[in-house]
N, C-alpha and C positions, 0 to 999 in steps of 0.2 A: 686418211693421210695412214700408212703402220709403221713398224719396223718388225724385219725378221730376225732370230737370231743375232742372225752376223752383221744386220746393222746396232743391233747394241753391243756386241763384243766389237764391235771399231770404236764406237764413244766409249767404253770402257778402257779400251786397248789408251788410248788418249789420255785416262783418268789418270793411270795405273801410269806411263810414262812420265806422267810430271808426279805425281804426290806419289809413288813406292812402295800403295798398303799389303800384295804381295795375295791380292787374289785373286783367286781361281775362274778366269775371266772368261772362263768354256758356261762355269758353274752356273755363276751370278749371272750370263749372258741370257741363259734358259730361263732362270730363275723370273729373273724378274719378263721377259717376252710369257713362259706360263702363268705371272700373277694377273698381269694386262694385259694379255690376247694380242699383246704388236702397240695397242691405240697410246700414244702420245699426251690426251686425256681422263680427265677422271669423266666417266660416264653419266655422272650427277644430273 
């Protein structure tokens, strides 16, 4: 299972709609993807 930057952006959009943080969703979703390579679980 893997998430694309667009998948992550969708989740962040839902969060933003509920919490109004003012985050830049495109930038944050790409950073999360770059950091995790789209994996939703730890590789430890």
